[in-house]
C-alpha positions as CSV (number, residue, x, y, z in Angstrom):
1,M,82.1,103.6,107.0
2,R,84.7,102.2,109.3
3,Q,87.3,99.7,108.2
4,P,86.9,96.2,109.6
5,N,89.0,95.5,112.6
6,L,90.8,92.4,114.0
7,Y,87.4,90.7,114.4
8,G,86.2,91.6,110.9
9,D,83.5,93.9,112.2
10,Q,83.2,97.7,112.0
11,T,84.6,98.6,115.4
12,P,87.0,101.5,115.3
13,L,90.6,100.0,115.5
14,H,91.8,100.1,111.9
15,T,95.6,100.7,112.2
16,L,98.1,99.2,114.7
17,Y,101.7,100.1,115.3
18,L,103.8,97.5,117.1
19,I,106.8,99.4,118.4
20,R,109.8,97.8,120.0
21,H,111.5,100.0,122.6
22,A,114.7,102.1,122.0
23,H,118.2,101.0,123.0
24,P,118.5,100.3,126.8
25,Q,121.4,101.2,129.0
26,P,123.8,98.2,128.8
27,N,125.2,96.6,132.0
28,S,122.9,98.5,134.3
29,G,122.8,95.7,136.9
30,L,119.0,95.8,136.8
31,A,117.0,92.7,135.8
32,Y,116.1,93.0,132.1
33,D,112.7,91.3,132.5
34,R,111.3,92.9,135.7
35,P,110.3,96.5,136.5
36,P,111.9,98.8,136.5
37,G,114.5,97.3,134.2
38,P,117.2,99.4,132.6
39,S,116.6,102.9,131.4
40,L,117.4,104.1,127.8
41,S,121.0,104.8,126.9
42,E,121.9,108.1,125.3
43,R,121.6,106.3,122.0
44,G,118.2,105.0,123.0
45,Q,117.0,108.5,124.0
46,A,117.9,109.7,120.5
47,E,116.2,106.7,118.9
48,A,113.0,107.4,120.9
49,R,113.0,111.0,119.7
50,A,113.5,109.8,116.1
51,A,110.7,107.3,116.5
52,A,108.4,110.0,117.8
53,E,109.3,112.2,114.8
54,F,108.6,109.3,112.4
55,L,105.2,108.8,114.0
56,R,104.3,112.5,113.6
57,D,102.1,111.8,110.6
58,A,100.7,108.5,111.7
59,S,97.4,109.9,113.2
60,L,98.3,108.0,116.4
61,E,95.5,108.3,119.0
62,H,96.7,106.3,121.9
63,L,99.7,104.2,123.1
64,F,99.6,101.0,125.2
65,V,102.9,100.7,126.9
66,S,104.8,98.0,128.8
67,P,105.6,99.0,132.4
68,L,109.3,98.7,132.1
69,Q,111.5,101.8,132.1
70,R,112.8,101.5,128.6
71,T,109.4,101.3,127.1
72,L,108.0,104.1,129.2
73,Q,110.9,106.4,128.2
74,T,110.3,105.5,124.6
75,A,106.6,106.3,125.0
76,H,107.3,109.5,126.8
77,A,109.2,110.8,123.8
78,V,106.2,110.1,121.6
79,V,103.8,111.6,124.0
80,A,105.9,114.7,124.4
81,L,106.0,115.3,120.7
82,L,102.6,114.2,119.6
83,G,100.5,114.8,122.7
84,V,98.8,111.4,122.5
85,S,97.4,109.6,125.5
86,M,99.1,106.6,127.0
87,T,98.1,103.6,129.1
88,V,100.5,101.4,131.0
89,E,99.6,97.8,130.0
90,E,101.0,95.1,132.2
91,R,100.2,92.4,129.6
92,L,102.8,94.0,127.2
93,A,105.7,93.5,129.7
94,E,108.9,91.7,128.8
95,H,109.0,87.9,128.6
96,R,110.1,87.0,132.2
97,S,112.6,84.3,132.8
98,D,110.0,82.3,134.9
99,E,107.3,82.5,132.2
100,T,106.5,80.3,129.2
101,F,106.2,81.8,125.8
102,E,102.7,80.5,125.6
103,H,101.8,82.7,128.6
104,V,103.4,85.7,126.8
105,R,101.2,84.9,123.8
106,A,98.1,84.7,125.9
107,R,98.6,87.9,127.7
108,A,99.7,89.8,124.6
109,R,96.5,88.7,122.8
110,Q,94.5,89.9,125.8
111,A,96.2,93.3,125.5
112,L,95.3,93.4,121.8
113,D,91.7,92.4,122.5
114,A,91.4,95.1,125.2
115,A,92.8,97.7,122.8
116,A,90.5,96.6,120.0
117,A,87.5,97.1,122.3
118,Q,88.2,100.8,122.8
119,S,87.0,103.5,120.5
120,L,90.4,104.1,118.8
121,G,91.2,104.2,115.1
122,V,95.0,104.2,115.3
123,A,96.8,102.7,118.3
124,G,100.4,101.8,119.1
125,F,101.9,99.2,121.4
126,I,105.3,100.1,122.8
127,T,106.7,96.8,124.0
128,H,109.5,94.2,123.6
129,G,110.6,91.8,121.0
130,S,108.9,88.7,122.6
131,P,105.4,90.2,123.0
132,I,105.6,91.5,119.4
133,R,106.7,88.0,118.2
134,A,103.9,86.5,120.3
135,L,101.3,88.8,118.6
136,A,102.8,87.8,115.3
137,L,102.4,84.1,116.1
138,N,98.9,84.6,117.2
139,G,98.0,85.0,113.6
140,L,97.7,88.7,113.3
141,A,98.3,88.6,109.5
142,D,95.4,86.2,109.1
143,A,93.2,88.0,111.7
144,F,93.7,91.5,110.2
145,G,94.6,90.6,106.6
146,E,96.4,93.0,104.3
147,S,93.2,94.4,102.9
148,K,91.6,95.0,106.3
149,V,93.9,96.5,108.9
150,P,97.3,97.9,108.3
151,I,99.8,96.7,111.0
152,Y,103.1,98.5,111.1
153,V,106.1,96.9,112.9
154,M,108.7,99.5,114.1
155,N,111.9,98.1,115.5
156,V,113.4,101.3,117.1
157,T,116.7,99.7,117.9
158,Y,118.8,96.7,116.9
159,P,117.2,94.1,114.6
160,L,115.2,91.0,115.7
161,V,116.6,87.9,114.2
162,D,113.9,85.4,114.9
163,R,113.1,83.6,111.5
164,E,109.4,83.2,112.3
165,F,109.2,86.8,113.2
166,I,110.9,87.9,110.0
167,R,108.7,85.5,107.9
168,F,105.6,87.0,109.6
169,C,106.7,90.6,109.0
170,Q,107.2,89.9,105.3
171,G,103.4,90.2,105.0
172,M,103.3,93.4,107.0
173,R,104.7,96.9,106.7
174,M,108.1,97.3,108.4
175,V,108.7,101.0,109.3
């Protein structure tokens, strides 16, 4: 019998990894919030490989990835090591300077709904701090519940310091 998913039913999605991209190249001159955005730094490339190695035993089936270069490069390291499939998901893009946080919340939730509708047991989102925070504030802890669907939050690079995000993650598994 399948574990209940986000919606409390028996559809396949039973484990979700929310993965923040690895360290980007500083001072690239590229807009941080618009494609392509900065590439990964050398440190970020090493972090991406380490993240892939960490996920080796996660039974990951598919990645949904923001269209920005740093998330794509983080994802490519995972794909290269694990051989999982990947979909570029525009709704997981960075919070743009001309966008409200409420819009980020809405589009991140749409991405989650789309992922939950697919026949996947274990999925990963490689995205940015703001969409992860948006998903957290959409009530994932209540929607999934500790006894229902494990959600793992993986911050590949420097820590997020948002108090609401940290409070949310206390009920989740930080990896």
